[in-house]
C-alpha positions as CSV (number, residue, x, y, z in Angstrom):
1,M,0.0,0.0,0.0
2,S,1.1,3.5,-0.7
3,T,2.2,6.0,1.5
4,V,-0.8,8.2,0.4
5,L,-3.3,5.6,0.6
6,K,-1.7,5.0,4.3
7,R,-2.1,8.0,5.0
8,F,-6.0,8.7,3.9
9,A,-6.7,5.3,5.2
10,V,-5.7,6.8,9.0
11,L,-7.6,10.0,8.1
12,L,-10.9,8.2,7.6
13,V,-10.4,6.1,10.7
14,C,-10.3,9.7,12.2
15,F,-13.0,11.3,10.5
16,A,-15.1,7.7,11.4
17,A,-14.2,7.8,15.0
18,A,-14.7,11.6,15.5
19,L,-18.2,11.6,13.4
20,S,-19.2,8.1,16.0
21,Q,-17.9,10.3,19.2
22,A,-20.1,14.1,18.1
23,Q,-23.3,11.4,17.5
24,D,-23.0,9.7,20.9
25,L,-22.5,13.5,22.5
26,Q,-25.8,14.1,20.0
27,A,-27.8,11.0,21.4
28,G,-26.0,12.0,25.4
29,K,-27.9,15.6,24.5
30,A,-30.9,14.7,23.7
31,T,-31.1,11.7,26.9
32,A,-29.9,13.9,29.0
33,A,-32.0,16.9,27.9
34,V,-34.2,15.9,30.8
35,C,-31.3,15.6,33.6
36,A,-31.3,19.6,32.4
37,A,-34.2,20.7,35.4
38,C,-32.2,19.4,38.4
39,H,-28.2,19.5,37.3
40,G,-28.3,22.3,35.1
41,E,-27.7,21.8,30.9
42,D,-24.2,21.5,31.5
43,G,-23.7,19.5,34.7
44,N,-24.2,22.2,36.5
45,A,-26.7,21.9,39.1
46,A,-28.5,25.4,40.8
47,I,-30.3,23.4,43.0
48,P,-29.3,23.2,46.6
49,G,-29.2,19.7,47.2
50,Y,-29.2,18.4,43.5
51,P,-24.9,17.7,43.2
52,S,-23.5,19.2,39.7
53,L,-21.8,16.9,37.5
54,A,-19.6,18.9,35.6
55,G,-16.2,18.1,36.2
56,Q,-16.5,14.3,37.5
57,T,-15.4,11.4,35.4
58,W,-17.4,9.6,32.6
59,R,-16.8,6.7,34.6
60,Y,-18.3,8.1,37.9
61,I,-21.3,9.0,36.3
62,Y,-22.0,6.1,34.5
63,I,-21.7,3.3,37.4
64,Q,-23.6,5.8,39.0
65,L,-26.4,5.3,36.9
66,K,-25.6,1.6,36.6
67,D,-26.0,1.8,40.6
68,Y,-29.3,3.1,40.5
69,K,-31.2,1.0,37.8
70,E,-29.5,-1.7,39.8
71,G,-30.8,-1.0,43.1
72,R,-27.7,-0.5,45.1
73,R,-28.1,3.0,45.0
74,S,-31.8,4.2,45.5
75,H,-33.5,8.0,45.5
76,P,-37.0,8.2,44.1
77,I,-36.4,10.4,41.4
78,M,-32.5,9.0,40.2
79,T,-34.1,5.3,40.9
80,A,-37.1,5.6,38.5
81,M,-34.6,8.2,36.1
82,A,-32.4,5.4,35.4
83,A,-34.7,3.0,35.0
84,G,-35.5,3.3,31.4
85,L,-32.3,3.7,30.5
86,S,-29.8,1.3,28.8
87,R,-26.2,0.7,28.8
88,D,-25.5,3.2,25.7
89,D,-27.6,6.0,27.3
90,M,-26.1,6.4,30.5
91,V,-22.5,5.7,28.8
92,N,-23.3,8.8,26.2
93,V,-25.1,11.0,29.6
94,A,-22.1,10.4,30.9
95,N,-20.1,11.7,27.8
96,Y,-22.0,14.9,28.1
97,F,-21.5,16.2,31.7
98,A,-18.4,14.6,32.0
99,R,-17.5,16.8,29.4
100,F,-17.9,20.4,31.1
101,P,-16.0,21.9,33.7
102,L,-17.0,22.5,36.9
103,K,-18.1,26.6,38.4
104,P,-18.4,28.3,40.9
105,N,-21.5,27.0,43.1
106,G,-21.9,30.0,44.6
107,F,-22.0,28.8,48.3
108,V,-20.9,31.5,50.2
109,A,-18.4,29.6,53.6
110,D,-17.6,30.0,56.8
111,E,-13.9,30.0,56.9
112,A,-14.0,28.8,60.9
113,K,-16.1,26.3,60.0
114,V,-13.5,25.2,56.2
115,K,-10.6,25.2,58.9
116,L,-12.0,22.9,61.1
117,G,-13.2,20.6,57.5
118,K,-9.6,20.6,56.6
119,A,-8.1,19.3,59.6
120,K,-10.8,16.7,59.1
121,A,-10.3,16.3,56.1
122,D,-6.3,15.4,57.1
123,E,-7.0,13.3,59.7
124,T,-9.5,10.9,57.9
125,L,-7.0,11.2,54.7
126,C,-9.8,12.3,52.1
127,T,-7.2,12.9,49.4
128,M,-5.9,9.3,50.1
129,C,-8.6,8.5,46.9
130,H,-10.4,11.5,46.6
131,L,-7.0,12.9,45.2
132,G,-5.8,16.2,46.6
133,G,-7.8,19.0,45.8
134,F,-10.6,16.3,46.2
135,S,-10.2,16.1,42.3
136,G,-11.7,12.8,42.1
137,Q,-10.8,9.4,39.6
138,N,-12.2,7.2,37.5
139,E,-15.0,6.2,40.2
140,I,-14.3,7.9,42.7
141,P,-16.2,11.8,42.7
142,R,-14.2,14.9,42.3
143,V,-16.6,16.5,45.4
144,A,-14.0,20.0,44.6
145,G,-16.5,23.1,44.5
146,Q,-19.8,20.4,44.5
147,Q,-23.3,21.4,45.8
148,Y,-23.2,21.6,50.3
149,D,-26.3,20.2,50.9
150,Y,-25.8,17.1,48.9
151,V,-22.2,17.0,50.4
152,V,-23.8,17.0,53.3
153,E,-26.7,15.0,52.8
154,Q,-24.5,11.9,51.2
155,L,-21.6,12.1,54.0
156,R,-25.3,11.5,56.8
157,N,-26.3,8.7,54.5
158,F,-23.2,7.4,54.4
159,K,-22.8,7.3,58.6
160,A,-26.5,6.1,58.4
161,R,-25.9,3.0,56.2
162,T,-28.3,4.4,54.0
163,R,-26.0,4.5,50.7
164,T,-24.2,2.0,50.5
165,N,-22.8,1.8,46.9
166,D,-19.2,2.4,48.0
167,A,-17.5,-1.3,48.5
168,G,-17.9,0.1,52.5
169,N,-15.0,3.1,52.2
170,M,-17.1,6.0,52.8
171,T,-19.4,4.0,55.5
172,S,-17.0,3.3,57.2
173,V,-15.3,6.7,57.4
174,A,-18.6,8.4,58.3
175,Q,-19.0,5.7,61.3
176,T,-15.8,8.2,62.8
177,L,-18.0,11.9,61.7
178,S,-20.0,13.7,64.5
179,D,-22.7,15.5,62.9
180,A,-20.6,18.9,63.5
181,D,-17.6,16.9,61.6
182,I,-20.6,16.3,58.3
183,E,-21.3,20.5,57.7
184,N,-17.5,20.5,58.5
185,L,-16.5,19.4,55.5
186,G,-19.2,20.1,53.9
187,H,-18.1,23.9,54.1
188,Y,-14.3,22.5,53.1
189,V,-14.7,20.6,50.3
190,S,-17.8,22.5,48.6
191,S,-15.1,25.8,49.1
192,L,-12.6,23.9,46.9
193,R,-11.9,25.0,43.1
């Protein structure tokens, strides 16, 4: 095969991959349209208590949708929303939201609580899983800049063992947290950019 034909073949493969990705993002956007009411069109939730999906890895979003669909995680709205999604739908929605950057959430943190929350995060070694800056990785969520009410609710759910789709890691950590610790951690991680 000549060099020109090889280059043409490579370009054709690249073009097909780009077209496929664009179609998947369009499919993700279409499926995610209903999600925008709570999570925002670009994954930046404007309603307290609802998580921002922007800035998360596609893998984390996908796993959470799968957990709702398969009953490992429960929420009246999300369980119903995920029930009708196919694997491709979940992957497309996850990739759609993961491509957006997280925007500041407008939460005004109490600096004293931020300081106490940082101390508790250091003590419990949160960055071993959530990484420095709480940016997340793979199936570990980015919690930096997340909605305060959502952070607090999830920590309380892990402590109460009503959320258990974490292989036990967050459930065991949450057992060591007081209500004040949870509030302080919420102020800390929500204030991170």
